[in-house]
N, C-alpha and C positions, 0 to 999 in steps of 0.2 A: 505493499499499500503506499502510496507516496505521501511525502511529509504534508501535514494539514497547513491551510493556508490561513492565517490571521491577519486582519484589518484593524488598526488602532486609528481611532479618530477622536484627537486630543489635542486642544489650542495650546496648552502650556508645554513648551517646548522641551524643558528639563523632564518632565514628567513622559513624554512621548518618546524622547531617545533613551531614557531608563528603562521604560516597558519594552522598547522595540529590540534593545539590547538583550535584556533577559530572555526574552522569547525566542530570540535568533539562536541565543547559546544552549536553550532547552530544545533546540531541532526543530524549530518552527519556520515556515515561510512567512515574512512579514512584510506588510505595506503600513506604513506608517504616514497619516495625513492629519492636516491641522483643522479642517474645518468641514461641516457638513457639504458644503458646496463641491469640495473636492470627492467627498463620498460618492454622492449623486453621480458625478462623472466616471467614475472608475469602479463602481460596483459591479456594473455588467461585465466588463472584460476582467476584473481581478477575480472574481468568483471565489470570495473566502467561504472557508468552513465556518469561520467563528468572526465575529466584530466585537470588538472593545469599545464601547460607545458613551463618550463622557456626555453627562447630562448638560451642563452649563457651557454651550457652545455658542460662537457668535454667528448671528442669523436664526437659521431654523435651530431649536433645541433639540437634545437628544431624544426627547420622547416623541417629537414629531418626526426626527429620521429614523427613530424604530419603526414607525409605521410605513416608510418608504422601504426599508430593509426587507420587512414582512410582506410588502405588495410584490417586490421585485428579486426577491432571493430566498433560498432555503436555509442561509446562514443561520448558525445559531449568534446569539446575543448576550453578552455580559455588559450591563450597565456600570460606569464609573461615574461616583459622583461624591461630593462633599456633604450633600443633602442627606441626612440619616434619620428624618423621621420615618416613622411606620406607615405613613400615608404615602410618601414620596415612594418607599419600597413597593408598596401594595400597586401603587400607580404604574410603575414600571413592570412589574411581574403579569399583572391583569391584562396590559397591552401586549404580552408576547415575549417580554425579555426571559431567557433562560436562568440567569442569575443577576445578582446586583451586588455591588461591591463598594463599601464606603472608603472614602478617602479620610486620612492618608492611609494606607494599607501596607503591610509587608509583601515584598516581591513574592516570598514563599507561599503566601496566602495566595495571591494572583495565579501563580503557576499551578498551585492544585487546584484552583477553581476551573482554569483553563482546561487541564488534564480531565477534571470530572466532566465538565460540559463535553467536550470531545469524545470522550468514552461514551456517553449518552447517544450522541448524534452521529457518531461515526464508529459503529461495532468494529470491534477488533483492535481498536487503538491506533495510535499514531506510529506510523513504522517508517523509517528510512533505510534506504539500501543503497549501498556502493560496492559493485560486484557483487561477492559473494558474502560480502558484510551485511548484516541487518540490525538495526539499532531500534528498540521499541521505549523511547524515553520516558515515557509515563509508567512503564512496568520496570523499568531499570534494567532492562535485558540488552544484551549484545550477544549476537551468535555469529559464527564463520563457518560455513562449511557443516551448518547444522549441530555444531558443538557451541556450549554455551562458555561464554569468557567472563570471568569474574573480574570487575573493575571497582575501584574505589568510586565513591560519589565525585569528587573532582576529576577523575580520569574521564568518568562518564559526561561530564559537563565540557571537558575539553573535545572529547571526540563528537560530542553532540553538537558543537559549535563548527567543528570542521566538517561534519556530515550536512550541517545545513548551508554549507559553502561548499559543498563536493565540485571537485573540478576547479575550484577558484584558489588563488594564492593569497593566504591571510598572513598579516604579519604578527610577530610576536604581542607588540602593542594592542593589535586589534584582539588577540586571545586574552591578553591580561584584563582589558577593559570589560570584555564580554563575560570571562568565567569569575575573575576576583572584584571587578567592578571599579577600578581604575588602573591607570597606565604608570604609576608612579612607582611600581613595585620593580624588583630585579628581574629582569627578563630571563635570568638564568633559571628561574623556576619553571618558564614553559619548556624549556630544554630538558628539564629533568622529567617532566610529564610525557612529553612527546617520546622520550627514550624508553619510559616505562611502557607506554602503549606501544610502540614498535615491538617489544619483547613479547607482550602479550598476543598482540595480532598475529605476529609471524612465528609463533611457537608451532613446533612441528613441521617447520620448512614451508609454511605458507608465503604466497609470494607478498611483496611491499605494496602497501596502499597509501601509507603515509610518507609523502616525500618532503625532502628538503630543498627550497628552492634558493640556491644561495644568493645572500645579500637581501633576499626579500620576504621569505618566511617558509610557510608548509603549505601543502597542499595533499588534501585526501582524494585519492581518485585512483582508477585503473591506470596503469603506467602507458 
C-alpha cells in the first residue's frame, strides 16, 4: 500500500512547518497550505487521505471548509483549533470531522490521532515500500524479504523519513530537523544511526538500499 497523503491547512507558519516535518518523518506524504483558498484549488489534484484543518483561518473558516472537503473528497478530517469548548467540538464532529484536536497539542498526540484515523479509514494501515523493504510506521513494523527487522524507535523515525523521501537525496541537517526537531545537534549522530540501519537492513547479505551521496547526504532506494 502506498504512503498515505496528508494535507495540512494552517495559517500559522511555525505550526504548519512543525506539523509537516513531524508527519514526513512519520513516513507520510505531506502537502502544507496556508489558507482555504489553496485547499479548494488543490484538493482535487492532491487527493489527500487525510486533511488536518485549522478552524481559525483567514477567509472561509475551517467549519465551512469542512463542508467543502465533505462535498468533493473522501478524505478523513481532523480539526485543529484553540477553541476548546464542548460546543465547538460537537459542532465540528457533527458536521463530519473524524477527530478534533485542541491547541497547543503534543506532537506525539497528533501523530497518534493521525494513525488512528488512517487505520479506520484505510484498512490495513499505512505502508511504505522501497524495493523489498516494507515499513508500516503506525505499527512499528519493518520487513525485508518477509523477515521482520527489529529497530529502535529512533532508527524507525530515521528510516521513516528516508522512506518518505525515497529516491531523493536528503541532507544530515534535514534528517536532524525531522527526527530530533532542530538542526543544531552534532550531525555525527546521523552517521551513527545510518550505520546502524545499514547493518540491520543488509544483514544476511542483502543488497544495499541506504546509499551515501558524498557531500550531499543519503538516499534510500534501489541502486
